[in-house]
N, C-alpha and C positions, 0 to 999 in steps of 0.2 A: 361503340361500347356494347358489350354482351348484354342480352336481355336480363340475365340473372343479376349482373352488377347494377344495371339501371334500376331494376326492381328494388334491390337493397338500398340504393341511393334514395329512391323515392320514399321508401319506408322510414329511413332515418330523417328525411327532410319533412315529412308530413306533419309531425307534431309542432314543427317550428313555423308553419305557414299560418298566416292570419286568415280570418274568415273571408271567403271569396277570392283569396289569392290563388292564381292558377300557375302551374308549372308549364313553361313553354319549351324548354330545351335543357338537356343534361349531357354531360360527357366528362372527359378528363383532359387536363393540360398541365404543363410544367409552369409554375408561377414563380415570378421573381427573376433576379439575375445575379450572377456571381462575377465579381470583377476579376480581371486577368491577374491582378496583384494577389488576390486571395487564392486563386487556383495555383499560382506558382509557389506561394508560401506553403500551402498545404502539401503540395507534391514534394517540395524540398524537405519540409519537416519530417514527413512520414518516411521519405527515402533515407534521410539521415538517421532517424531512430531505428530503422529496421535494416540498416546497412544495405539498402537498395533491394531487399528481397520482397518488399511490398510497395506498390504504387497506389496512391489514393487520388481520387478525383472528387471535385466538388461540383454539384449541379443544382439547378433550381428544384424546388420541392414539387413533387407531383400532387395535384389536388383534383378531386372531383368537384365539378361546379354545377349549380342548378340555377338556371335563369327563369325567374317567374315574371309575371306582369308587373311586379312591384320592386323586386330586389334581385341581387346576385349573391348567392350563398356559396361559400367555399368550404369543402370538407377534406380532412386529411386523407391523402391517397397513399401514404407511405406506412401502411400497417403490415404486420406480420402475415395476415391472411389475405391481404389485397382488397378486403372489403372496405367500403367507405368508413372513415373514422369520425372523430369528433369535429364539430363545427369550428372552423378556424377564423372565419371572417364573413361579415355581411355588409354589402354595399347597397344603399338605395339606388335604384336605376336612374332616378332623375339627376344624380350627381356624377354619373359615369359617362365618359365618352371614350372612343377608341380610334386609334390610327388605322389607316388602311392595312389590310393584310399584306405581308411580304414573306418571301421565302426564309425559312429558318436555316440553321446549319446544314450544309451540303444540299440544300433544296429539298430535303425529305419532308419537312414539316412546314407549318405556317406560323407566323408570329404577328402579334399586335401589341400595342402598349395602351393600357387603360389609363386615362387621366381621371383622377378623382378630385372633384371640386374641393378646394381648401387644402390640398396637399401639393407640395412642389414636385415630388418625385413620382414618376409614373410606375405602373405595375405591369411588368412584361408577362404576357401569356404566350406560351409556345404550344401549339397543337401538334401532337405527334402524327406520323403518317396515318395511323388508324382513325384519328379524329379530325382529319382535314375537312371533311364535308361538314362536320359539326362546327368547325371554326368558320367556314364560309357562311353557314346559316347564322351563327352567333353575331358575326360582324354586320349582318343586314338588320339586326334588331337593336343595335346600340348606336346612338347618334355619333357622327364622326367628330374627331377632335379638330378644332379649327386652328 
């Protein structure tokens, strides 16, 4: 992540931190997953409505994330300016575990699935090529899913 973006992310996160809370790591990832069914339906619908002149794709939402010694915070990464947007989600670190990293689509990125205690469905995190090293560092700081 560029220093300027990291600085913007730290500025937006700073007022949300509790006293004594330290930021350990920051970067960007695509969060969530999109089913094949939804991808096919979206493509077919847009194609039909535009007589095939436009093709639409659906993909997970890009989010900036901040890992502190206490929490994992997610901020909107899909803003018009590219700057970190509003806070979307906060997870206490003690309830989060992660699967080992594996290769993402075409082997360009890395992915993990976060398990959140009390929730049945995992949260997929895909680290793009530019954030692979941050993904490797991230996974060393989160307990493994058993």
